[in-house]
C-alpha positions as CSV (number, residue, x, y, z in Angstrom):
1,M,0.2,0.5,0.3
2,I,1.7,3.4,-1.2
3,D,2.0,5.8,2.1
4,L,-0.1,8.7,3.2
5,E,2.0,11.5,1.5
6,Q,1.8,10.4,-2.0
7,R,-1.9,9.4,-1.6
8,C,-2.3,12.9,-0.8
9,R,-0.4,13.6,-3.7
10,K,-2.0,11.6,-6.3
11,L,-6.0,12.9,-4.7
12,E,-4.5,16.4,-5.5
13,K,-4.3,15.4,-8.7
14,L,-7.5,14.2,-9.2
15,L,-9.3,17.1,-8.0
16,H,-7.5,18.9,-10.3
17,K,-8.0,17.2,-12.9
18,E,-12.0,16.0,-12.1
19,V,-12.3,19.7,-10.5
20,P,-10.8,22.2,-12.8
21,L,-12.2,25.2,-9.4
22,S,-9.7,23.5,-7.1
23,D,-6.9,24.2,-9.7
24,S,-7.8,27.6,-9.9
25,I,-8.2,28.5,-7.0
26,G,-4.7,27.2,-6.1
27,M,-6.0,24.7,-3.6
28,V,-3.3,22.0,-2.4
29,V,-4.0,18.3,0.1
30,H,-1.9,19.6,3.0
31,G,-1.8,16.6,4.8
32,Y,-4.4,13.6,5.7
33,D,-4.0,11.2,8.7
34,G,-6.8,8.1,8.1
35,K,-9.0,10.2,10.1
36,R,-9.0,13.6,9.1
37,L,-8.6,15.7,5.6
38,E,-6.9,19.0,5.1
39,L,-6.3,21.0,2.4
40,R,-5.4,24.7,1.7
41,A,-4.7,27.2,-0.5
42,D,-3.5,30.6,-0.3
43,L,-6.0,34.2,0.3
44,K,-4.3,35.6,-2.8
45,P,-6.6,33.7,-4.9
46,N,-9.3,34.2,-3.0
47,I,-9.5,37.5,-2.4
48,N,-13.1,39.6,-2.3
49,I,-13.5,42.9,-2.9
50,H,-13.6,43.3,1.7
51,G,-9.6,41.9,1.7
52,V,-11.1,38.5,3.5
53,A,-11.6,34.6,1.1
54,F,-14.4,35.4,-0.8
55,G,-17.0,32.9,0.5
56,G,-17.5,30.6,-2.4
57,S,-14.0,30.1,-2.4
58,I,-14.3,28.9,1.5
59,Y,-17.8,26.6,0.5
60,S,-15.8,24.7,-2.9
61,M,-13.0,23.7,0.1
62,C,-15.3,22.3,2.7
63,A,-17.3,20.5,-0.2
64,L,-14.1,19.5,-1.6
65,S,-12.5,18.3,1.6
66,G,-15.7,16.3,2.6
67,W,-15.2,14.3,-0.4
68,G,-11.8,13.7,-0.5
69,L,-12.1,12.6,2.8
70,L,-14.4,9.3,1.6
71,I,-12.1,9.2,-1.6
72,L,-9.6,8.2,1.0
73,R,-11.5,6.7,3.3
74,L,-12.8,4.9,0.6
75,Q,-9.8,3.7,-1.0
76,E,-9.0,1.6,2.2
77,H,-11.7,-0.6,1.9
78,A,-10.5,-0.9,-1.4
79,L,-14.0,0.6,-3.0
80,D,-13.7,3.2,-5.6
81,P,-17.3,4.4,-5.9
82,R,-18.8,7.8,-7.4
83,I,-19.2,10.1,-4.9
84,M,-21.3,13.2,-5.2
85,I,-22.5,16.3,-3.2
86,A,-26.1,16.0,-2.4
87,G,-26.3,19.0,-0.1
88,G,-24.3,21.0,1.6
89,E,-24.9,23.9,4.7
90,I,-22.2,26.2,6.1
91,E,-21.8,28.9,9.1
92,Y,-19.5,31.5,8.3
93,T,-18.3,32.7,11.7
94,Q,-15.1,34.7,11.0
95,P,-13.2,36.4,7.4
96,V,-10.5,34.9,6.8
97,M,-7.2,36.7,6.0
98,Q,-5.5,33.9,5.7
99,T,-5.0,30.8,4.0
100,I,-8.2,28.9,4.0
101,R,-7.7,25.2,5.3
102,A,-10.2,23.2,5.5
103,S,-10.2,20.1,7.4
104,S,-12.9,17.5,7.1
105,Y,-14.0,14.1,9.1
106,L,-16.4,11.8,10.1
107,P,-18.1,12.8,13.3
108,D,-18.8,9.0,14.6
109,Q,-17.0,5.5,13.0
110,A,-20.1,4.0,13.5
111,D,-22.0,6.2,10.2
112,F,-18.8,5.2,8.1
113,D,-19.2,1.8,8.6
114,R,-22.6,1.6,8.2
115,F,-22.3,3.9,5.1
116,V,-20.2,1.0,4.2
117,D,-21.6,-1.4,4.5
118,R,-24.7,-0.2,2.8
119,Y,-22.8,0.8,-0.3
120,T,-21.4,-3.1,-0.5
121,E,-25.0,-4.1,0.1
122,K,-27.1,-1.9,-2.2
123,R,-24.2,-0.5,-4.1
124,R,-25.7,3.0,-3.4
125,S,-24.9,4.7,0.1
126,S,-25.1,8.3,1.4
127,I,-23.3,10.3,4.7
128,T,-22.6,13.2,6.2
129,V,-19.3,14.6,6.9
130,Q,-18.5,17.3,8.5
131,V,-15.7,20.3,7.3
132,Q,-13.8,23.1,9.8
133,V,-11.9,26.4,8.5
134,G,-9.8,27.3,10.7
135,L,-7.6,29.9,12.0
136,D,-4.0,29.7,12.8
137,D,-5.2,31.0,16.9
138,G,-6.9,27.9,16.9
139,A,-10.7,30.1,15.7
140,I,-12.6,28.4,14.0
141,A,-14.0,30.6,11.2
142,A,-16.3,28.8,9.3
143,R,-18.4,25.0,10.1
144,F,-20.0,22.8,6.8
145,S,-22.0,20.0,6.7
146,G,-22.2,17.7,3.4
147,R,-23.9,15.4,2.4
148,Y,-22.4,13.0,0.5
149,V,-23.9,10.2,-1.9
150,A,-21.5,6.9,-3.2
151,F,-22.9,5.1,-6.0
152,A,-21.6,2.3,-8.3
153,R,-19.5,3.7,-10.9
């Protein structure tokens, strides 16, 4: 099995190929530890007229972080379904005036296990992924909850 860093580089290439916006906003896969995926993007290409990160860039980073986390976690189960976002909600709590850092995670391992079991049995399943956009001082600038659907290719 390839190491986590190689998997991150492979995911980043996939995102840039399949979702050109990810390349346009300068998104990079910063790290994955088996439970959390962190994407980052510099502020400069994502700045709005107020000198802070554009809300659409933050939303996109969150949605892509959740999508990428599911790709990586499902690969660990030798599964390669199509994954689409079915819906998402975001709450912006503070402006982002630095690197955008979107970290996704699954709040409950049992939910993920049920998601995998349903997909394996029915070839279709859905799950909610949580994402936070953190600031350097530890504060949370945005919270995102995305609902994703996996289905057979």
